[in-house]
Each structure stands twice: as C-alpha cells, then as structure tokens.
C-alpha positions in Angstrom: 0.0 0.0 0.0 1.5 3.4 -0.9 2.4 5.7 2.0 1.8 9.4 2.1 4.5 11.0 4.3 4.1 14.6 5.6 6.8 16.8 7.1 9.6 14.9 8.8 12.7 15.9 10.7 15.6 13.4 11.3 18.0 14.7 13.9 20.4 11.8 13.9 20.7 8.2 12.6 22.9 5.7 14.4 25.2 3.2 12.8 22.7 0.3 12.9 19.5 2.4 12.5 16.9 2.3 9.7 15.1 5.2 8.1 12.4 3.8 5.8 9.7 5.4 3.8 7.1 3.5 1.9 6.8 -0.2 1.4 9.4 -2.7 2.5 9.6 -6.4 2.6 12.8 -7.0 4.6 14.7 -4.6 7.0 17.8 -5.8 8.7 20.2 -3.4 10.4 23.7 -4.7 11.2 26.7 -3.3 13.0 29.8 -4.6 14.8 32.1 -3.1 17.4 35.1 -4.0 19.4 36.0 -2.8 22.9 39.3 -2.7 24.7 39.4 -2.2 28.4 41.9 -2.8 31.2 41.3 -4.6 34.4 38.6 -3.0 36.6 37.1 -1.0 33.8 33.6 -2.3 33.8 33.0 -2.5 37.5 29.5 -1.5 38.7 28.1 -0.8 42.1 28.2 1.9 44.7 31.7 1.3 46.2 33.8 -0.8 43.8 37.2 -1.9 45.2 39.6 -3.4 42.7 43.2 -4.4 43.4 44.7 -5.1 40.0 48.3 -4.0 40.5 50.3 -3.5 37.3 48.2 -4.4 34.2 48.2 -3.8 30.5 45.5 -4.1 27.9 46.7 -5.7 24.7 45.2 -3.8 21.8 47.4 -5.3 19.1 45.1 -7.1 16.7 46.9 -8.8 13.8 43.8 -10.2 12.0 42.2 -7.9 9.5 38.6 -8.9 9.9 37.1 -9.9 13.3 33.4 -10.0 12.6 32.1 -9.8 9.1 28.8 -8.1 8.4 27.2 -9.5 5.3 24.1 -8.7 3.4 21.5 -11.5 3.4 18.6 -11.7 1.1 
C-alpha cells in the first residue's frame, strides 16, 4: 500500500538504525564493534574496590577482519 508522508525531521541516525519510507519487505540493520578495556574497567556498584596491580590491555590485533557483516537476502 502506498504511503503518504508529511513533514519529517531526522535529527540523527545511528550506525545500525533504519530510516524507511514507503513499502518494505525486509529490513535488517547490522553493525559490529570492538571494545578494549583494562582490568577493573567495567565494575559496577556503589563502592567498587579493585586491586589489579600492574596491568596492560593488549590492543594489538593482527587479523584484518574480526566479525564480518554480510548482506543476506
């Protein structure tokens, strides 16, 4: 069925978002990301206490592709 679209305002569109007008059979947003963090980085709670001493986060990544995002029909 045809769609009649009035005035629109798009402020921002994220990396895996979809903006679609009219008819669509298949919508599939895809995105990937990689996070590096040292010890004690993702602690939650009111009073976190971590004793990690000397630490290093290895961010050296020799492989070219970690997670492939492919188009599927």
